[in-house]
N, C-alpha and C positions, 0 to 999 in steps of 0.2 A: 531534439527530439520532433519526431514528425505529425506523436500527437499528444494531445493533452489527458492525463491519465484522470480520471474522473469515476465515481460512483455517483451514480443516480439515484434519488427516493423516488420511485415510480409507483409506490399503493398509494390504491386508492384513482391513480391519477390516468386516463384515457388514452388508449393506446390502439392503432389502427394498424389491420395487417394486412395486406393486399396476396389473394391467393391463400388456398389450403389443401398445399398438397404437404409432401415428407420433408421439406427448409421450410414450412410455415409450423409443423408441426413441431420441430425443434426449437424455433424462437418462442411461439409461445410456450411452450412447455418454460424455459425460462423467465418469458415475464410476467404467467401466472403464477410462478414460486418467488418471484418479486412483487405480487401483491399488486400487477396495474390492472385497470378493466379495458380488457382485450375485447374490441369487434372485429370482426374477419369478413374483408368482404370476396364471395365469391360465388359463382353457380356450381360449384360440386363444390364438397369437404374431406376431406381421408375421416373415417370412419371415429377416430378416436376424437376426432376433435367434435362430431357432429353429436359424441356422447358428451361431452363439456358442454357444447349447447344444449343440448336435451336440460342436462343437471344444472344451466342456468352461470355458468360459470367462466361465457365467452359468451359475445351478441354476434348473432350470425347475422350476416348481410344477403339473405340469398341471389343472388345476380350481378351483373357484368360490372364490372370498374367504372366510376364514371365522376370527373371533376370535382360532382355537387357533394356527392359522400365526404371526400376529404375540407373537414373545420381547422379553423386556429384552435378549436378546443383540445385536438391531440397534440399532444407529447412530442410523441412520434408517430411515422407512419416507416413502418417495412415491404416492401414490394419484395416478395417471393414466388415470382411467377418463373413458369421458365419460355417465356415470349418477351427477349430484350425490349422489343418497341413501345410494352405494357409499361415492364419496368422503367422504363428513361421517361413514357408518361408522366407516372404517377413522381416520381426527381420532381420532373420542370413543375410540376398541380407545387407540390408542398415546397418548393422554392419559391414561385411566385408569394405564399401564403405565408414564407418565417415561419414555418413547419419543418422538425427536422427529420432525417430521412435516412436509409439505409437501404441498397438497393443490394440484399442479396450475391456475395459472389462475383460484385463488380466499385474495386475501388473506387475508381473517379466518381461516382456514383454518390457516395458516400460522405456524409456530413462527419461518421461516426462510426464505429467498428466496436467491434465483442470481440473482447483477450479472452484468453483461456486463462480459465477459471478450477478453481484450489481452495473447495471448502472445506472449514473447520466450524461447524454453528455461525458464530460471530465475528470468525478468522473469511478472511476472507482475502487470495491474493491471483491478481488477472496477470497474467502473461500476456503479450504483445509483441509481435516482429513486423505493426505496420503490413500486415499482409504480406510482408517479402516471402514467407517461409514459417508453413505452418510446422509441417515437421520438425525443424527446429524446437518450434514451442511447444511442440507434446512431447518430447526427450524433456526439455527442462522441467515441464509439470510432474512427466514422472521422476524425474530427480529429487523436488521438492514431496512427490507425495512418501518415497520411501524412508525422509530424511526426515521432515516434522513426525511428532511426535502426536498419534490419535488424542491423548490427553490435551489439546488447544480450547476446545469447545468449553471444557469443563472448569480449565482456567481463564478463562472469555469471561463465562458467566457467574464465575465466583470474584472478577474484580469490578461485576457489572453494581452485584448485591452487594458492594462494601465502598460505593464512593460517597452514600453519605456516615456512615460509620468512622474509616475510616479520616472527615472532616472534622470530627468528633474528638479524633486525639489527633491530631497533626495537622496545626491551622494555616499552614502555609505550605503551593503550590511544588515551591522546594523541598519541602521534606517530606513531603506523600509519594514525590517523583520519586527519589530515595530511597524510599520507605519499598515501593514495587520494582523497585532496582533489585532489593536484596532479597525479595521475598523471593520473584520469580527466580532469581539465580540458585535459590536453594534447593539441592539436589533430591530432597526430596519431594516437596513441590514438582519441579519438573517427574515423578516419577509417580504422583500422587492419580489415586482414579476413583476419589469419591470425596466429594464436600465435605465430610465430615474429618477427611483426613487436613484438605486442605483449611478447615476450621482449627483443628490446632497447631497449625506452624504458624497461620496468622496470627493467635491468639500468642506466640511463643515471640514472635516476632516484633509485637506490637511491645510486648518485657523488655528486649533492649534497648538502649539507647541509640538514638541516629549520632552518625555520625556528620558536624556544621561548618567540623575545619576543609579548607580548601586544600586544594593539591596542586602540583606540577607534573605531570610528565613528559620526559623529551620522547618523540619517537623517529625513527630514523625508516628514509624511508628511499631507497635506490629506483631502478631503471624500470622495475617488473614488479606493480603491484602487486603482484599474488604472491608476492614473496611475505608480506607483511605478517608478523605471528597474529595469532587469535588471541594472544594474548593483547595486543597494541590494538587491536580491533576491540577491542573491551573497553580499553579503556578511551578508544575516541568516540565508541557509542554515547560513554556518560559524559565525559568535558561537554561542561556548559559555556564554555569561550573555545577557540582554535584557533591556534595564531599561526602561520604561515607567512613565506617570501610570496613575491609575485609568480615564483616560479614552479609552482607547487603544484604539478597539474593537477591539472579537475578529479581526475580515476580518483586521486587517495582525499582530496577534500569530502567528495561527495559518500566516503564510506563513513564520512563522522556523521554525528549527530546530527539531523535535520534541525532541531530547535537550537539548536546549537549557535551561538552569536561567532561572529568571524572575522578577524583583522589581520591586514597582511600589516609583515616588519620589511624596514630597509636597512636597516642596521642592527649590531649590534648592541647599542643604543636604546632605538625603538624598543628591542623586543625588553630590553628592561624595564621600562618605561610603561609596557603593557602590562609586566607579569606584577612590576608595584602594583597599579590599580587594582588586578585581580585577585592580590592578593588581601588588598583592605576589603574586598567585598567579599571573600574566603570561595573566591569560584575553584570550578576544578577546573583546570585547564592542561590542556595538548600542545605544544609544540611542535611540528612540522618540521623536520631539518631533512635534507636531501645531503646525505652519509659523507660526502669532501666537503660540505661547506664548511665556508669558514667561522662561524657561528656555531657549528658541531663541536670544531676541532676546539674553541674555548669551553663552551658549556659543558661536554657531557661527562666531565668529571666530577660536579659539581650536583646534579640530579638524577633522576631514575631515566635511563635511557632504555628503549625498549627493541632491538635492533632484532631482524629475523636470524635465526640461530643460534642467536647472545640473549636470551632473554635473564634482567637481570633487576 
């Protein structure tokens, strides 16, 4: 992983942009959407930026760039001019005072990069190739745009509005997580187009008794991680504990829920002890086993096993 992914809170934070052309316009539009307090330094700026300056939506310093303009108060600085020498000077000045800097389209001179972003209101998905293949990233974004439902914003807003209400009904974090998993998996919720519809499903879901029992699901994986069935992925995302051998590929483990505990077992006896402890805690467990492993052969007949092309 070349870059650490991060969503940065820029609300009311000062950001400096050096340059006022087309590239600056694109960056400033995103910065203003995020609520940043933008200062632009350039002798001339694009008409759209000039209008924003007149409307006091940004500050325009109508002058050539000088190192004195760059201060530690800025959370970020963007160098967007078509003069590489000037951009590199901005980079040097920013590094000298410890301010994060991005020289647009010049990756070696960037402390951070901006990903391609898919927006669904509160839901934001950022996609990046680390600058290696912008066209591939665009293709991925287009695929996600066509797959993800438009009501994600509605669902996110509804969930946010119920943060207090749900705590009154379900006292523990675990119960609330299970409730929301059940709620958002409801086909009616997935198709909802209004808050009123969601309210009906919400009240109905609260009336259902929450399943607080643990369970163990055995997932068989092979050499091709893409052959894992959707049902397996669903259990992997719901599990609170992931048990796997040292040989289990990261490509498989990374498909599991990110905040689930992960434990390595070395022998069937180790696995048995892990399962015993998980059973006492009533955890939802996924055991990841290679299809030809000894553990799989010994245990597959006793538990639910999900295998590609043979779900049961």
